[in-house]
PDB file of N, CA, C and O in Angstrom, chain B, residues numbered from 101:
ATOM      1  N   MET B 101      78.848 101.040  88.201  1.00  0.00           N
ATOM      2  CA  MET B 101      79.297 102.178  87.419  1.00  0.00           C
ATOM      3  C   MET B 101      79.753 101.674  86.052  1.00  0.00           C
ATOM      4  O   MET B 101      80.416 100.642  85.952  1.00  0.00           O
ATOM      5  N   LYS B 102      79.401 102.393  85.024  1.00  0.00           N
ATOM      6  CA  LYS B 102      79.774 101.973  83.672  1.00  0.00           C
ATOM      7  C   LYS B 102      81.234 102.334  83.375  1.00  0.00           C
ATOM      8  O   LYS B 102      81.803 103.211  84.025  1.00  0.00           O
ATOM      9  N   PRO B 103      81.830 101.666  82.403  1.00  0.00           N
ATOM     10  CA  PRO B 103      83.216 101.976  82.035  1.00  0.00           C
ATOM     11  C   PRO B 103      83.362 103.434  81.606  1.00  0.00           C
ATOM     12  O   PRO B 103      82.431 104.026  81.060  1.00  0.00           O
ATOM     13  N   ILE B 104      84.518 103.995  81.855  1.00  0.00           N
ATOM     14  CA  ILE B 104      84.770 105.397  81.533  1.00  0.00           C
ATOM     15  C   ILE B 104      84.546 105.678  80.053  1.00  0.00           C
ATOM     16  O   ILE B 104      84.000 106.721  79.693  1.00  0.00           O
ATOM     17  N   ASN B 105      84.965 104.749  79.190  1.00  0.00           N
ATOM     18  CA  ASN B 105      84.836 105.012  77.756  1.00  0.00           C
ATOM     19  C   ASN B 105      83.385 104.943  77.268  1.00  0.00           C
ATOM     20  O   ASN B 105      83.116 105.201  76.095  1.00  0.00           O
ATOM     21  N   GLN B 106      82.459 104.600  78.151  1.00  0.00           N
ATOM     22  CA  GLN B 106      81.035 104.592  77.796  1.00  0.00           C
ATOM     23  C   GLN B 106      80.260 105.718  78.473  1.00  0.00           C
ATOM     24  O   GLN B 106      79.047 105.833  78.297  1.00  0.00           O
ATOM     25  N   MET B 107      80.958 106.546  79.244  1.00  0.00           N
ATOM     26  CA  MET B 107      80.296 107.660  79.923  1.00  0.00           C
ATOM     27  C   MET B 107      80.091 108.826  78.959  1.00  0.00           C
ATOM     28  O   MET B 107      80.911 109.078  78.076  1.00  0.00           O
ATOM     29  N   ASN B 108      78.969 109.533  79.152  1.00  0.00           N
ATOM     30  CA  ASN B 108      78.782 110.760  78.381  1.00  0.00           C
ATOM     31  C   ASN B 108      79.572 111.879  79.076  1.00  0.00           C
ATOM     32  O   ASN B 108      80.149 111.666  80.142  1.00  0.00           O
ATOM     33  N   LYS B 109      79.595 113.051  78.474  1.00  0.00           N
ATOM     34  CA  LYS B 109      80.404 114.149  79.001  1.00  0.00           C
ATOM     35  C   LYS B 109      80.019 114.514  80.441  1.00  0.00           C
ATOM     36  O   LYS B 109      80.896 114.731  81.277  1.00  0.00           O
ATOM     37  N   ALA B 110      78.730 114.582  80.732  1.00  0.00           N
ATOM     38  CA  ALA B 110      78.272 114.940  82.085  1.00  0.00           C
ATOM     39  C   ALA B 110      78.706 113.893  83.110  1.00  0.00           C
ATOM     40  O   ALA B 110      79.150 114.244  84.204  1.00  0.00           O
ATOM     41  N   GLU B 111      78.582 112.615  82.763  1.00  0.00           N
ATOM     42  CA  GLU B 111      78.983 111.544  83.685  1.00  0.00           C
ATOM     43  C   GLU B 111      80.493 111.571  83.930  1.00  0.00           C
ATOM     44  O   GLU B 111      80.950 111.412  85.061  1.00  0.00           O
ATOM     45  N   LEU B 112      81.259 111.775  82.856  1.00  0.00           N
ATOM     46  CA  LEU B 112      82.712 111.830  83.001  1.00  0.00           C
ATOM     47  C   LEU B 112      83.135 113.037  83.833  1.00  0.00           C
ATOM     48  O   LEU B 112      84.022 112.931  84.680  1.00  0.00           O
ATOM     49  N   THR B 113      82.506 114.174  83.594  1.00  0.00           N
ATOM     50  CA  THR B 113      82.814 115.378  84.378  1.00  0.00           C
ATOM     51  C   THR B 113      82.517 115.153  85.853  1.00  0.00           C
ATOM     52  O   THR B 113      83.312 115.537  86.711  1.00  0.00           O
ATOM     53  N   GLU B 114      81.381 114.536  86.154  1.00  0.00           N
ATOM     54  CA  GLU B 114      81.024 114.257  87.551  1.00  0.00           C
ATOM     55  C   GLU B 114      82.052 113.331  88.204  1.00  0.00           C
ATOM     56  O   GLU B 114      82.486 113.580  89.329  1.00  0.00           O
ATOM     57  N   LEU B 115      82.438 112.271  87.505  1.00  0.00           N
ATOM     58  CA  LEU B 115      83.428 111.346  88.047  1.00  0.00           C
ATOM     59  C   LEU B 115      84.758 112.045  88.298  1.00  0.00           C
ATOM     60  O   LEU B 115      85.344 111.898  89.370  1.00  0.00           O
ATOM     61  N   MET B 116      85.231 112.796  87.328  1.00  0.00           N
ATOM     62  CA  MET B 116      86.532 113.461  87.462  1.00  0.00           C
ATOM     63  C   MET B 116      86.492 114.490  88.591  1.00  0.00           C
ATOM     64  O   MET B 116      87.466 114.629  89.331  1.00  0.00           O
ATOM     65  N   ASN B 117      85.399 115.199  88.730  1.00  0.00           N
ATOM     66  CA  ASN B 117      85.270 116.167  89.830  1.00  0.00           C
ATOM     67  C   ASN B 117      85.264 115.473  91.191  1.00  0.00           C
ATOM     68  O   ASN B 117      85.847 115.980  92.149  1.00  0.00           O
ATOM     69  N   ARG B 118      84.603 114.307  91.279  1.00  0.00           N
ATOM     70  CA  ARG B 118      84.607 113.558  92.546  1.00  0.00           C
ATOM     71  C   ARG B 118      86.017 113.091  92.883  1.00  0.00           C
ATOM     72  O   ARG B 118      86.445 113.188  94.033  1.00  0.00           O
ATOM     73  N   LEU B 119      86.739 112.586  91.888  1.00  0.00           N
ATOM     74  CA  LEU B 119      88.122 112.145  92.125  1.00  0.00           C
ATOM     75  C   LEU B 119      89.002 113.307  92.560  1.00  0.00           C
ATOM     76  O   LEU B 119      89.793 113.175  93.494  1.00  0.00           O
ATOM     77  N   ALA B 120      88.867 114.439  91.891  1.00  0.00           N
ATOM     78  CA  ALA B 120      89.670 115.617  92.245  1.00  0.00           C
ATOM     79  C   ALA B 120      89.365 116.076  93.667  1.00  0.00           C
ATOM     80  O   ALA B 120      90.278 116.451  94.403  1.00  0.00           O
ATOM     81  N   THR B 121      88.111 116.051  94.056  1.00  0.00           N
ATOM     82  CA  THR B 121      87.728 116.452  95.410  1.00  0.00           C
ATOM     83  C   THR B 121      88.363 115.526  96.446  1.00  0.00           C
ATOM     84  O   THR B 121      88.836 115.985  97.485  1.00  0.00           O
ATOM     85  N   LEU B 122      88.372 114.225  96.161  1.00  0.00           N
ATOM     86  CA  LEU B 122      89.002 113.268  97.080  1.00  0.00           C
ATOM     87  C   LEU B 122      90.493 113.539  97.218  1.00  0.00           C
ATOM     88  O   LEU B 122      91.034 113.521  98.324  1.00  0.00           O
ATOM     89  N   VAL B 123      91.151 113.789  96.101  1.00  0.00           N
ATOM     90  CA  VAL B 123      92.595 114.048  96.153  1.00  0.00           C
ATOM     91  C   VAL B 123      92.870 115.343  96.902  1.00  0.00           C
ATOM     92  O   VAL B 123      93.716 115.376  97.795  1.00  0.00           O
ATOM     93  N   ARG B 124      92.162 116.408  96.545  1.00  0.00           N
ATOM     94  CA  ARG B 124      92.390 117.705  97.194  1.00  0.00           C
ATOM     95  C   ARG B 124      92.230 117.611  98.706  1.00  0.00           C
ATOM     96  O   ARG B 124      92.952 118.272  99.452  1.00  0.00           O
ATOM     97  N   GLY B 125      91.293 116.800  99.155  1.00  0.00           N
ATOM     98  CA  GLY B 125      91.038 116.669 100.592  1.00  0.00           C
ATOM     99  C   GLY B 125      92.064 115.819 101.322  1.00  0.00           C
ATOM    100  O   GLY B 125      92.013 115.712 102.547  1.00  0.00           O
ATOM    101  N   ASN B 126      92.995 115.212 100.594  1.00  0.00           N
ATOM    102  CA  ASN B 126      93.948 114.297 101.220  1.00  0.00           C
ATOM    103  C   ASN B 126      95.398 114.589 100.896  1.00  0.00           C
ATOM    104  O   ASN B 126      96.255 113.721 101.059  1.00  0.00           O
ATOM    105  N   ILE B 127      95.686 115.798 100.440  1.00  0.00           N
ATOM    106  CA  ILE B 127      97.067 116.192 100.178  1.00  0.00           C
ATOM    107  C   ILE B 127      97.315 117.554 100.816  1.00  0.00           C
ATOM    108  O   ILE B 127      96.372 118.308 101.055  1.00  0.00           O
ATOM    109  N   PRO B 128      98.578 117.873 101.091  1.00  0.00           N
ATOM    110  CA  PRO B 128      98.872 119.187 101.663  1.00  0.00           C
ATOM    111  C   PRO B 128      98.432 120.322 100.731  1.00  0.00           C
ATOM    112  O   PRO B 128      98.436 120.185  99.507  1.00  0.00           O
ATOM    113  N   GLU B 129      98.060 121.427 101.339  1.00  0.00           N
ATOM    114  CA  GLU B 129      97.664 122.603 100.577  1.00  0.00           C
ATOM    115  C   GLU B 129      98.805 123.021  99.653  1.00  0.00           C
ATOM    116  O   GLU B 129      99.973 122.900 100.020  1.00  0.00           O
ATOM    117  N   LYS B 130      98.489 123.493  98.501  1.00  0.00           N
ATOM    118  CA  LYS B 130      99.440 123.947  97.471  1.00  0.00           C
ATOM    119  C   LYS B 130     100.241 122.817  96.831  1.00  0.00           C
ATOM    120  O   LYS B 130     101.219 123.081  96.132  1.00  0.00           O
ATOM    121  N   THR B 131      99.847 121.566  97.055  1.00  0.00           N
ATOM    122  CA  THR B 131     100.497 120.439  96.394  1.00  0.00           C
ATOM    123  C   THR B 131      99.873 120.258  95.021  1.00  0.00           C
ATOM    124  O   THR B 131      98.651 120.186  94.887  1.00  0.00           O
ATOM    125  N   PHE B 132     100.712 120.185  94.014  1.00  0.00           N
ATOM    126  CA  PHE B 132     100.262 119.975  92.638  1.00  0.00           C
ATOM    127  C   PHE B 132      99.866 118.514  92.460  1.00  0.00           C
ATOM    128  O   PHE B 132     100.554 117.621  92.954  1.00  0.00           O
ATOM    129  N   PHE B 133      98.766 118.265  91.759  1.00  0.00           N
ATOM    130  CA  PHE B 133      98.426 116.884  91.436  1.00  0.00           C
ATOM    131  C   PHE B 133      97.805 116.803  90.051  1.00  0.00           C
ATOM    132  O   PHE B 133      97.219 117.761  89.546  1.00  0.00           O
ATOM    133  N   MET B 134      97.952 115.635  89.459  1.00  0.00           N
ATOM    134  CA  MET B 134      97.216 115.282  88.247  1.00  0.00           C
ATOM    135  C   MET B 134      96.952 113.795  88.335  1.00  0.00           C
ATOM    136  O   MET B 134      97.761 113.038  88.872  1.00  0.00           O
ATOM    137  N   MET B 135      95.826 113.389  87.808  1.00  0.00           N
ATOM    138  CA  MET B 135      95.452 111.984  87.852  1.00  0.00           C
ATOM    139  C   MET B 135      95.009 111.570  86.459  1.00  0.00           C
ATOM    140  O   MET B 135      94.188 112.236  85.829  1.00  0.00           O
ATOM    141  N   LEU B 136      95.558 110.472  85.994  1.00  0.00           N
ATOM    142  CA  LEU B 136      95.141 109.891  84.719  1.00  0.00           C
ATOM    143  C   LEU B 136      94.239 108.707  85.003  1.00  0.00           C
ATOM    144  O   LEU B 136      94.559 107.867  85.844  1.00  0.00           O
ATOM    145  N   VAL B 137      93.116 108.634  84.311  1.00  0.00           N
ATOM    146  CA  VAL B 137      92.203 107.501  84.448  1.00  0.00           C
ATOM    147  C   VAL B 137      91.703 107.101  83.072  1.00  0.00           C
ATOM    148  O   VAL B 137      91.578 107.937  82.176  1.00  0.00           O
ATOM    149  N   GLY B 138      91.424 105.844  82.915  1.00  0.00           N
ATOM    150  CA  GLY B 138      90.880 105.399  81.642  1.00  0.00           C
ATOM    151  C   GLY B 138      90.744 103.895  81.582  1.00  0.00           C
ATOM    152  O   GLY B 138      91.304 103.170  82.404  1.00  0.00           O
ATOM    153  N   ASP B 139      90.000 103.441  80.608  1.00  0.00           N
ATOM    154  CA  ASP B 139      89.812 102.015  80.372  1.00  0.00           C
ATOM    155  C   ASP B 139      90.804 101.503  79.341  1.00  0.00           C
ATOM    156  O   ASP B 139      91.023 100.297  79.221  1.00  0.00           O
ATOM    157  N   ASP B 140      91.402 102.426  78.600  1.00  0.00           N
ATOM    158  CA  ASP B 140      92.302 102.084  77.504  1.00  0.00           C
ATOM    159  C   ASP B 140      93.446 103.096  77.524  1.00  0.00           C
ATOM    160  O   ASP B 140      93.198 104.301  77.573  1.00  0.00           O
ATOM    161  N   LEU B 141      94.677 102.633  77.487  1.00  0.00           N
ATOM    162  CA  LEU B 141      95.823 103.537  77.564  1.00  0.00           C
ATOM    163  C   LEU B 141      95.852 104.560  76.430  1.00  0.00           C
ATOM    164  O   LEU B 141      96.504 105.596  76.556  1.00  0.00           O
ATOM    165  N   SER B 142      95.170 104.290  75.349  1.00  0.00           N
ATOM    166  CA  SER B 142      95.161 105.235  74.230  1.00  0.00           C
ATOM    167  C   SER B 142      94.090 106.313  74.383  1.00  0.00           C
ATOM    168  O   SER B 142      94.030 107.244  73.580  1.00  0.00           O
ATOM    169  N   GLU B 143      93.249 106.195  75.401  1.00  0.00           N
ATOM    170  CA  GLU B 143      92.174 107.174  75.599  1.00  0.00           C
ATOM    171  C   GLU B 143      92.072 107.600  77.064  1.00  0.00           C
ATOM    172  O   GLU B 143      90.997 107.545  77.662  1.00  0.00           O
ATOM    173  N   MET B 144      93.187 108.021  77.628  1.00  0.00           N
ATOM    174  CA  MET B 144      93.197 108.422  79.024  1.00  0.00           C
ATOM    175  C   MET B 144      92.560 109.798  79.204  1.00  0.00           C
ATOM    176  O   MET B 144      92.643 110.654  78.324  1.00  0.00           O
ATOM    177  N   GLN B 145      91.928 109.994  80.347  1.00  0.00           N
ATOM    178  CA  GLN B 145      91.375 111.278  80.756  1.00  0.00           C
ATOM    179  C   GLN B 145      92.208 111.762  81.934  1.00  0.00           C
ATOM    180  O   GLN B 145      92.802 110.953  82.646  1.00  0.00           O
ATOM    181  N   TYR B 146      92.258 113.065  82.146  1.00  0.00           N
ATOM    182  CA  TYR B 146      93.003 113.549  83.300  1.00  0.00           C
ATOM    183  C   TYR B 146      92.221 114.611  84.050  1.00  0.00           C
ATOM    184  O   TYR B 146      91.349 115.284  83.500  1.00  0.00           O
ATOM    185  N   VAL B 147      92.560 114.738  85.316  1.00  0.00           N
ATOM    186  CA  VAL B 147      92.053 115.819  86.149  1.00  0.00           C
ATOM    187  C   VAL B 147      93.246 116.347  86.937  1.00  0.00           C
ATOM    188  O   VAL B 147      94.124 115.584  87.340  1.00  0.00           O
ATOM    189  N   SER B 148      93.267 117.642  87.151  1.00  0.00           N
ATOM    190  CA  SER B 148      94.415 118.270  87.810  1.00  0.00           C
ATOM    191  C   SER B 148      93.983 119.556  88.490  1.00  0.00           C
ATOM    192  O   SER B 148      92.915 120.100  88.210  1.00  0.00           O
ATOM    193  N   ASN B 149      94.827 120.025  89.382  1.00  0.00           N
ATOM    194  CA  ASN B 149      94.593 121.318  90.008  1.00  0.00           C
ATOM    195  C   ASN B 149      95.537 122.365  89.422  1.00  0.00           C
ATOM    196  O   ASN B 149      95.806 123.385  90.058  1.00  0.00           O
ATOM    197  N   SER B 150      96.036 122.120  88.226  1.00  0.00           N
ATOM    198  CA  SER B 150      96.946 123.046  87.567  1.00  0.00           C
ATOM    199  C   SER B 150      96.451 123.338  86.163  1.00  0.00           C
ATOM    200  O   SER B 150      95.492 122.730  85.687  1.00  0.00           O
ATOM    201  N   ASN B 151      97.121 124.282  85.505  1.00  0.00           N
ATOM    202  CA  ASN B 151      96.689 124.610  84.145  1.00  0.00           C
ATOM    203  C   ASN B 151      97.224 123.588  83.148  1.00  0.00           C
ATOM    204  O   ASN B 151      98.196 122.885  83.424  1.00  0.00           O
ATOM    205  N   ARG B 152      96.589 123.517  82.008  1.00  0.00           N
ATOM    206  CA  ARG B 152      96.864 122.503  80.997  1.00  0.00           C
ATOM    207  C   ARG B 152      98.334 122.463  80.577  1.00  0.00           C
ATOM    208  O   ARG B 152      98.909 121.379  80.484  1.00  0.00           O
ATOM    209  N   GLN B 153      98.949 123.603  80.324  1.00  0.00           N
ATOM    210  CA  GLN B 153     100.337 123.627  79.872  1.00  0.00           C
ATOM    211  C   GLN B 153     101.280 123.054  80.930  1.00  0.00           C
ATOM    212  O   GLN B 153     102.221 122.338  80.587  1.00  0.00           O
ATOM    213  N   ASP B 154     101.047 123.356  82.201  1.00  0.00           N
ATOM    214  CA  ASP B 154     101.874 122.795  83.275  1.00  0.00           C
ATOM    215  C   ASP B 154     101.693 121.281  83.377  1.00  0.00           C
ATOM    216  O   ASP B 154     102.654 120.555  83.632  1.00  0.00           O
ATOM    217  N   VAL B 155     100.470 120.809  83.181  1.00  0.00           N
ATOM    218  CA  VAL B 155     100.189 119.369  83.227  1.00  0.00           C
ATOM    219  C   VAL B 155     100.927 118.658  82.094  1.00  0.00           C
ATOM    220  O   VAL B 155     101.542 117.613  82.307  1.00  0.00           O
ATOM    221  N   ILE B 156     100.864 119.226  80.895  1.00  0.00           N
ATOM    222  CA  ILE B 156     101.549 118.625  79.749  1.00  0.00           C
ATOM    223  C   ILE B 156     103.052 118.557  80.009  1.00  0.00           C
ATOM    224  O   ILE B 156     103.676 117.524  79.766  1.00  0.00           O
ATOM    225  N   GLN B 157     103.629 119.636  80.496  1.00  0.00           N
ATOM    226  CA  GLN B 157     105.065 119.659  80.788  1.00  0.00           C
ATOM    227  C   GLN B 157     105.418 118.639  81.874  1.00  0.00           C
ATOM    228  O   GLN B 157     106.415 117.927  81.754  1.00  0.00           O
ATOM    229  N   ALA B 158     104.613 118.564  82.920  1.00  0.00           N
ATOM    230  CA  ALA B 158     104.885 117.626  84.014  1.00  0.00           C
ATOM    231  C   ALA B 158     104.810 116.177  83.534  1.00  0.00           C
ATOM    232  O   ALA B 158     105.637 115.350  83.916  1.00  0.00           O
ATOM    233  N   MET B 159     103.812 115.871  82.690  1.00  0.00           N
ATOM    234  CA  MET B 159     103.693 114.507  82.173  1.00  0.00           C
ATOM    235  C   MET B 159     104.890 114.152  81.297  1.00  0.00           C
ATOM    236  O   MET B 159     105.409 113.038  81.379  1.00  0.00           O
ATOM    237  N   ARG B 160     105.331 115.086  80.463  1.00  0.00           N
ATOM    238  CA  ARG B 160     106.501 114.829  79.611  1.00  0.00           C
ATOM    239  C   ARG B 160     107.746 114.579  80.446  1.00  0.00           C
ATOM    240  O   ARG B 160     108.492 113.631  80.203  1.00  0.00           O
ATOM    241  N   GLU B 161     107.960 115.444  81.436  1.00  0.00           N
ATOM    242  CA  GLU B 161     109.145 115.298  82.282  1.00  0.00           C
ATOM    243  C   GLU B 161     109.109 113.997  83.067  1.00  0.00           C
ATOM    244  O   GLU B 161     110.134 113.330  83.208  1.00  0.00           O
ATOM    245  N   CYS B 162     107.951 113.633  83.575  1.00  0.00           N
ATOM    246  CA  CYS B 162     107.810 112.384  84.320  1.00  0.00           C
ATOM    247  C   CYS B 162     108.059 111.183  83.412  1.00  0.00           C
ATOM    248  O   CYS B 162     108.778 110.257  83.790  1.00  0.00           O
ATOM    249  N   ALA B 163     107.469 111.194  82.216  1.00  0.00           N
ATOM    250  CA  ALA B 163     107.664 110.091  81.275  1.00  0.00           C
ATOM    251  C   ALA B 163     109.132 109.967  80.883  1.00  0.00           C
ATOM    252  O   ALA B 163     109.655 108.857  80.783  1.00  0.00           O
ATOM    253  N   ASP B 164     109.795 111.090  80.662  1.00  0.00           N
ATOM    254  CA  ASP B 164     111.224 111.060  80.315  1.00  0.00           C
ATOM    255  C   ASP B 164     112.040 110.419  81.438  1.00  0.00           C
ATOM    256  O   ASP B 164     112.909 109.587  81.178  1.00  0.00           O
ATOM    257  N   ARG B 165     111.760 110.808  82.692  1.00  0.00           N
ATOM    258  CA  ARG B 165     112.481 110.222  83.835  1.00  0.00           C
ATOM    259  C   ARG B 165     112.221 108.728  83.939  1.00  0.00           C
ATOM    260  O   ARG B 165     113.142 107.948  84.182  1.00  0.00           O
ATOM    261  N   LEU B 166     110.966 108.327  83.754  1.00  0.00           N
ATOM    262  CA  LEU B 166     110.627 106.904  83.839  1.00  0.00           C
ATOM    263  C   LEU B 166     111.331 106.107  82.751  1.00  0.00           C
ATOM    264  O   LEU B 166     111.841 105.017  83.008  1.00  0.00           O
ATOM    265  N   GLU B 167     111.359 106.647  81.539  1.00  0.00           N
ATOM    266  CA  GLU B 167     112.029 105.942  80.439  1.00  0.00           C
ATOM    267  C   GLU B 167     113.535 105.826  80.677  1.00  0.00           C
ATOM    268  O   GLU B 167     114.159 104.844  80.273  1.00  0.00           O
ATOM    269  N   ARG B 168     114.111 106.829  81.332  1.00  0.00           N
ATOM    270  CA  ARG B 168     115.549 106.780  81.652  1.00  0.00           C
ATOM    271  C   ARG B 168     115.814 105.996  82.943  1.00  0.00           C
ATOM    272  O   ARG B 168     116.958 105.871  83.379  1.00  0.00           O
ATOM    273  N   LYS B 169     114.745 105.472  83.544  1.00  0.00           N
ATOM    274  CA  LYS B 169     114.833 104.733  84.814  1.00  0.00           C
ATOM    275  C   LYS B 169     115.459 105.582  85.912  1.00  0.00           C
ATOM    276  O   LYS B 169     116.265 105.100  86.707  1.00  0.00           O
ATOM    277  N   GLU B 170     115.077 106.839  85.939  1.00  0.00           N
ATOM    278  CA  GLU B 170     115.555 107.781  86.946  1.00  0.00           C
ATOM    279  C   GLU B 170     114.505 107.996  88.019  1.00  0.00           C
ATOM    280  O   GLU B 170     114.196 109.130  88.386  1.00  0.00           O
ATOM    281  N   ASP B 171     113.963 106.903  88.515  1.00  0.00           N
ATOM    282  CA  ASP B 171     112.989 107.014  89.596  1.00  0.00           C
ATOM    283  C   ASP B 171     113.661 107.661  90.793  1.00  0.00           C
ATOM    284  O   ASP B 171     114.816 107.379  91.111  1.00  0.00           O
ATOM    285  N   ARG B 172     112.929 108.512  91.432  1.00  0.00           N
ATOM    286  CA  ARG B 172     113.480 109.181  92.611  1.00  0.00           C
ATOM    287  C   ARG B 172     113.280 108.299  93.830  1.00  0.00           C
ATOM    288  O   ARG B 172     112.184 107.788  94.058  1.00  0.00           O
ATOM    289  N   PRO B 173     114.347 108.117  94.622  1.00  0.00           N
ATOM    290  CA  PRO B 173     114.202 107.259  95.810  1.00  0.00           C
ATOM    291  C   PRO B 173     113.234 107.881  96.819  1.00  0.00           C
ATOM    292  O   PRO B 173     113.152 109.102  96.955  1.00  0.00           O
ATOM    293  N   ARG B 174     112.534 107.045  97.495  1.00  0.00           N
ATOM    294  CA  ARG B 174     111.595 107.481  98.526  1.00  0.00           C
ATOM    295  C   ARG B 174     112.292 107.474  99.881  1.00  0.00           C
ATOM    296  O   ARG B 174     113.164 106.645 100.142  1.00  0.00           O
ATOM    297  N   ILE B 175     111.900 108.396 100.723  1.00  0.00           N
ATOM    298  CA  ILE B 175     112.441 108.457 102.071  1.00  0.00           C
ATOM    299  C   ILE B 175     111.668 107.470 102.932  1.00  0.00           C
ATOM    300  O   ILE B 175     110.437 107.473 102.922  1.00  0.00           O
ATOM    301  N   ASN B 176     112.363 106.637 103.665  1.00  0.00           N
ATOM    302  CA  ASN B 176     111.707 105.706 104.572  1.00  0.00           C
ATOM    303  C   ASN B 176     111.431 106.423 105.886  1.00  0.00           C
ATOM    304  O   ASN B 176     112.351 106.753 106.634  1.00  0.00           O
ATOM    305  N   LEU B 177     110.163 106.655 106.151  1.00  0.00           N
ATOM    306  CA  LEU B 177     109.765 107.314 107.388  1.00  0.00           C
ATOM    307  C   LEU B 177     109.438 106.280 108.442  1.00  0.00           C
ATOM    308  O   LEU B 177     108.950 105.199 108.111  1.00  0.00           O
ATOM    309  N   PRO B 178     109.693 106.585 109.701  1.00  0.00           N
ATOM    310  CA  PRO B 178     109.324 105.632 110.745  1.00  0.00           C
ATOM    311  C   PRO B 178     107.815 105.478 110.800  1.00  0.00           C
ATOM    312  O   PRO B 178     107.075 106.438 110.588  1.00  0.00           O
ATOM    313  N   GLU B 179     107.365 104.270 111.086  1.00  0.00           N
ATOM    314  CA  GLU B 179     105.925 104.034 111.194  1.00  0.00           C
ATOM    315  C   GLU B 179     105.389 104.760 112.419  1.00  0.00           C
ATOM    316  O   GLU B 179     106.035 104.812 113.466  1.00  0.00           O
ATOM    317  N   GLN B 180     104.199 105.315 112.263  1.00  0.00           N
ATOM    318  CA  GLN B 180     103.560 106.022 113.367  1.00  0.00           C
ATOM    319  C   GLN B 180     102.788 105.039 114.229  1.00  0.00           C
ATOM    320  O   GLN B 180     102.142 104.121 113.724  1.00  0.00           O
ATOM    321  N   ALA B 181     102.864 105.240 115.521  1.00  0.00           N
ATOM    322  CA  ALA B 181     102.096 104.396 116.437  1.00  0.00           C
ATOM    323  C   ALA B 181     100.629 104.810 116.388  1.00  0.00           C
ATOM    324  O   ALA B 181     100.313 105.997 116.302  1.00  0.00           O
ATOM    325  N   ASN B 182      99.747 103.834 116.443  1.00  0.00           N
ATOM    326  CA  ASN B 182      98.303 104.133 116.417  1.00  0.00           C
ATOM    327  C   ASN B 182      97.804 104.536 117.764  1.00  0.00           C
ATOM    328  O   ASN B 182      96.617 104.821 117.923  1.00  0.00           O
TER     329      ASN B 182
END
């Protein structure tokens, strides 16, 4: 597969749609998601199941929390037996 920054619009759309389909199939229904992908931090692409304005707001809020080092603690769940 060629680098993202060398893909044409159709190739990038196909890749982003495949990624979104994988995420949608592996998260609870009604869970919001956005994914950033790229070869260069200055040219990131995103895919989401939400509208653009909500994605922009969510990214800003997340970046603000990260910069303030306000990471949210994760709950330690017991391991499931196979």
